[in-house]
KEDOFI-307143 format. One line per 8 residues: their letters; for each residue x, y, z of N, C-alpha, C. Coordinates in steps of 0.05 Angstrom, whole numbers. Atoms other than C-alpha are relative to their C-alpha. Layout:
% KEDOFI-307143
A	X,Y,Z,X,Y,Z,X,Y,Z; ...
//
This chain:
% KEDOFI-307143
MIVSLSAV	18,-25,-11,0,2,6,14,22,-5; -18,-30,-7,53,54,18,12,2,-22; -18,-6,18,98,24,-40,-21,17,-26; 18,-14,25,34,37,-95,1,26,4; 8,-32,-7,14,106,-61,17,21,0; -13,-21,6,77,134,-56,13,0,-37; -10,8,27,101,108,-130,-28,19,-22; 19,-25,14,34,150,-157,8,23,7
TVGFVAGI	-15,-27,-6,48,204,-117,26,13,-17; -15,-6,15,112,210,-149,7,1,-30; 1,9,30,100,191,-219,-11,32,-11; 17,-25,2,42,252,-212,15,27,8; -14,-26,-1,90,301,-185,18,6,-20; -24,-7,22,147,286,-234,-13,9,-17; 13,-4,27,100,285,-290,-6,41,0; 9,-25,-9,69,363,-260,32,9,-8
LIDTVVGR	-28,-12,-7,149,382,-252,15,-2,-29; -16,-3,33,171,369,-335,-16,9,-12; 13,-19,15,114,394,-353,3,30,10; -11,-22,-8,128,456,-318,29,10,-18; -28,-5,-1,203,455,-327,10,-2,-33; -18,2,30,211,419,-397,-23,17,-20; 24,0,12,144,438,-430,-12,-17,-7; 8,19,13,87,392,-459,7,-3,-30
PPRLSAST	-2,6,26,103,360,-527,-21,21,-17; 20,-14,26,58,393,-588,-15,-24,2; 24,16,12,-12,364,-599,-6,-9,-19; 1,12,25,-34,320,-646,-24,12,-10; 27,-14,5,-94,358,-690,-13,-33,-7; 21,27,2,-154,303,-697,17,-11,-21; -15,3,32,-132,294,-774,16,-16,9; -14,4,4,-75,278,-754,13,-23,21
AFPTAASC	11,24,-22,-91,228,-693,-1,-25,-4; 18,12,5,-142,202,-729,0,0,-33; 9,-3,26,-132,194,-808,-27,-7,-8; 30,4,15,-194,197,-855,18,-14,-29; -12,-3,29,-192,181,-928,1,16,-15; -16,-24,9,-184,244,-942,13,12,0; -31,-1,-12,-124,255,-904,9,-8,-8; -37,21,-7,-84,199,-921,5,-1,-38
SDAGCCDT	-9,-8,25,-40,198,-978,11,-26,-9; -1,29,-1,-26,123,-973,-21,-21,-6; 25,21,2,-74,69,-998,-11,-12,19; -4,22,-19,-58,20,-948,-2,19,27; -9,-10,-27,-55,76,-891,-29,2,15; 22,-7,-2,-129,85,-882,-13,-28,1; 25,14,-12,-182,35,-852,-18,0,15; 26,-7,-21,-251,35,-834,-1,-3,22
GNADPAHR	-9,9,-23,-237,-3,-774,13,6,23; -19,-20,-13,-190,43,-757,-1,32,16; 19,-34,-4,-226,108,-765,-8,17,21; 9,-12,-26,-256,113,-696,-2,-19,15; -7,22,-22,-237,74,-641,-19,0,15; 15,0,-27,-298,92,-597,-18,-14,-19; 15,14,7,-337,49,-648,14,-26,8; -6,38,-13,-292,-18,-630,-6,-3,21
PLLDVSNP	11,3,-24,-321,-64,-585,14,-6,22; -13,2,-16,-300,-70,-519,17,-21,6; -6,20,3,-280,-139,-520,-8,-19,-29; -4,9,20,-260,-177,-579,-6,-35,5; 4,30,-3,-280,-260,-574,4,-15,-17; -1,21,16,-275,-282,-635,25,-12,-6; -30,22,3,-229,-341,-661,17,-6,27; -11,1,-21,-220,-359,-593,25,-25,11
QEKLRSGA	-25,19,3,-170,-412,-605,23,15,-1; -30,-14,5,-120,-368,-634,3,18,23; -3,-1,-24,-138,-328,-574,19,0,25; -3,28,-16,-124,-377,-536,34,0,-7; -36,2,3,-47,-390,-566,15,29,9; -9,-27,-7,-36,-317,-561,10,-5,18; 5,4,-25,-51,-312,-502,28,-14,23; -19,24,-11,-2,-373,-475,27,11,-13
RFAFSLLR	-27,-2,4,53,-350,-519,19,22,7; -10,-38,-19,57,-270,-487,1,-27,32; -12,10,-22,57,-315,-422,24,-21,11; -33,18,10,122,-361,-446,9,21,5; -18,-20,2,144,-301,-466,6,28,21; -13,-17,-17,143,-255,-400,16,-22,16; -9,18,-4,164,-319,-366,31,-5,-1; -21,1,15,222,-322,-409,16,30,13
ELGPWLIA	-21,-29,-14,240,-247,-384,-4,16,21; 4,-5,-23,222,-243,-323,11,-20,23; -9,16,-16,239,-311,-297,30,-1,17; -31,-18,-8,316,-295,-293,-6,14,22; -5,-26,-13,309,-228,-256,-8,-7,28; 8,10,-20,267,-271,-204,10,-14,15; -32,24,-10,321,-325,-191,15,15,1; -19,-19,-12,363,-273,-181,-1,9,15
GILLGAAI	5,-18,-23,329,-225,-135,-6,-18,23; 16,25,-27,302,-300,-90,40,-9,11; -27,5,-10,382,-314,-94,18,18,17; -14,-24,-19,404,-246,-74,-9,5,29; 17,-3,-27,348,-244,-12,23,-23,11; -10,24,-21,378,-308,8,26,4,6; -19,-10,-9,445,-285,4,2,18,25; 9,-23,-19,426,-225,44,-5,-9,33
EGIVPKEA	8,7,-21,394,-261,93,22,-21,21; -15,26,-19,453,-318,105,27,30,0; -35,-6,5,518,-261,95,-11,28,22; 1,-23,-16,489,-191,124,-15,0,24; 7,-2,-24,481,-184,197,-24,23,-2; 23,-16,-4,412,-152,219,8,28,20; -17,-15,-17,456,-110,258,11,26,-15; -2,-21,25,483,-68,198,-25,8,-12
VTAYLGRA	18,-14,8,429,-61,174,-22,16,13; 13,-18,-20,390,-30,233,14,32,-5; -15,-19,4,447,13,238,4,25,-15; 1,-15,25,456,41,178,-19,1,-23; 17,2,14,394,36,135,-29,-1,16; 24,-3,-15,341,28,192,-9,28,22; 9,-21,-11,341,95,219,-3,23,-18; 9,-16,27,315,164,193,22,16,3
SLVGILMT	-14,-16,3,370,190,176,14,9,-25; -5,-4,23,396,228,117,27,-13,-13; -19,14,2,456,192,114,-5,-29,-7; 14,30,1,412,122,109,-21,-1,-26; 15,4,23,376,148,58,17,12,-23; -14,-4,27,426,168,10,7,-20,-12; -3,22,10,454,106,12,-23,-22,-5; 23,20,16,390,68,-4,-9,13,-25
LVIAGAFY	4,-8,30,380,122,-63,25,-5,-18; -31,10,14,456,97,-83,-9,-28,-4; 10,31,2,428,17,-70,-15,5,-25; 34,2,15,366,34,-106,4,1,-35; -18,-11,18,406,58,-168,30,-10,-16; -14,17,14,458,13,-178,-8,-35,5; 4,27,8,429,-55,-170,-24,-5,3; 28,-6,10,360,-31,-198,-5,-25,-21
TDSLASLP	6,20,39,335,-95,-246,-37,10,0; 32,8,2,253,-98,-235,-3,-1,25; 3,-2,-33,214,-81,-179,-15,-34,6; 16,22,-1,175,-151,-186,28,-17,16; -30,20,-10,255,-180,-182,9,9,32; -20,-16,-24,275,-134,-123,-7,-6,27; 22,9,-19,214,-156,-81,11,-18,30; -22,13,-14,261,-212,-48,16,9,14
WVRTLLDK	-14,-7,-17,315,-181,-25,-3,26,15; 17,-22,-11,277,-116,-6,-10,-7,35; 9,15,-27,232,-165,42,18,-3,14; -20,14,-17,296,-197,69,13,28,14; 1,-31,-16,317,-127,86,-9,15,23; 17,-13,-32,255,-103,126,4,-23,5; 0,19,-14,256,-169,160,24,0,15; -22,-9,-4,330,-144,180,3,30,11
GLGAGSGM	9,-28,-9,307,-75,197,1,25,-15; -1,-29,19,306,-35,141,-29,18,-7; 36,-19,-2,253,25,140,-13,2,-17; 25,-1,16,191,26,115,5,18,-31; -5,-26,21,212,91,80,25,-20,-30; -15,-2,16,276,67,52,-3,-34,-19; 15,22,22,235,-4,33,-8,5,-36; 5,-19,25,208,51,-13,10,4,-22
ILLVAGVG	-28,-13,18,263,76,-39,11,-19,-20; -13,17,11,289,16,-61,-15,-15,-25; 21,1,20,231,-3,-101,-13,14,-20; 10,-26,18,212,65,-131,19,12,-9; -21,-22,2,277,104,-135,17,-17,-31; -21,14,29,307,53,-190,-10,8,-16; 13,-4,23,259,59,-235,8,40,-22; -17,-24,19,288,136,-252,30,6,-2
TNLSTLGP	-30,-6,-11,361,126,-222,25,-24,-22; -15,23,11,382,70,-274,1,9,-31; -1,-14,24,410,82,-345,-12,-19,-18; 15,17,18,364,29,-380,-28,20,8; 18,-16,-2,314,68,-362,0,35,-13; -11,-30,3,345,147,-368,6,-5,-30; -27,-5,32,383,125,-438,-32,5,-17; 28,-10,12,306,114,-467,-14,25,-5
VARIMGLR	7,-20,-13,277,169,-435,20,27,-13; -20,-22,15,342,215,-463,-1,7,-21; 2,8,34,331,188,-530,-23,8,-7; 16,-4,19,267,198,-546,-23,28,11; 6,-26,-3,243,261,-501,11,18,6; -27,-16,8,305,289,-504,14,-4,40; -23,0,-29,368,304,-442,-21,8,18; 0,-16,-15,336,352,-409,-27,-9,15
TAVVYAAS	26,21,-11,262,311,-394,28,-19,7; -12,26,-14,318,253,-368,11,7,25; -9,-16,-22,346,301,-323,-15,9,22; 27,-13,-21,282,332,-295,-4,-24,13; 12,25,-17,259,264,-282,8,-20,20; -15,18,-16,311,224,-252,11,35,33; -5,-18,-26,326,290,-202,-29,2,17; 16,0,-31,259,294,-179,-16,-32,4
VVVLTGTL	5,26,-25,249,221,-167,14,-4,11; -24,-5,-32,310,229,-117,-4,11,14; 14,-19,-16,283,284,-93,-34,-10,16; 16,2,-19,215,262,-77,-2,-22,11; -8,24,-10,233,195,-67,14,-7,31; -10,-15,-28,280,219,-13,-5,9,19; 16,-13,-11,233,256,14,-20,-15,18; 25,20,-16,181,211,19,5,-23,24
GYLLNRLL	-13,15,-17,229,152,52,5,12,36; 0,-15,-14,256,208,99,-34,-10,21; 4,-22,-26,195,234,129,-19,-41,15; 19,18,-6,154,150,124,26,-12,17; -20,12,-26,219,123,162,5,16,26; 1,-4,-24,201,174,217,-33,-13,8; 29,9,-2,128,155,219,0,-23,14; -3,26,3,134,91,218,11,-21,23
//
């Protein structure tokens, strides 16, 4: 619950900051967003089924066998993509359980200190893989005395501070947007994490 609310808050405020500092991208006109037969120059670019998305059915239950095969392929694709990260997260959690003393976690990451928050932000950026894969080792750290706010930082801040996210953001939306995005995520998660560590 805390992680979900924090992630929504960080995303909402970060979006407002990006719109304010960087500015919004130009809006597409209706004719550009939904081309019609009169505005298309290519013979194959217009399709009467794609002209008005409002008239599409909410669910497409035609050809159920093909839909089932497509869903199975998608499920196996997700398993191949996420499975190794989940296993790595579980193994890392097991290593933390056996190697890292509880006293060390409590002393450095369990207190509501700015040093602990900064250390958590560094760990979030360095070890981020995927929020789902991070759950096992973050849960282990929580059991060893990690503050609730610091746990939130590990799950949320890594999204905005790792190169695998910032690279595509900078390439597609510009370097300035990537910098504002990363800075806002770090500041917001650090502030929320510090407050949660003090309150919980």
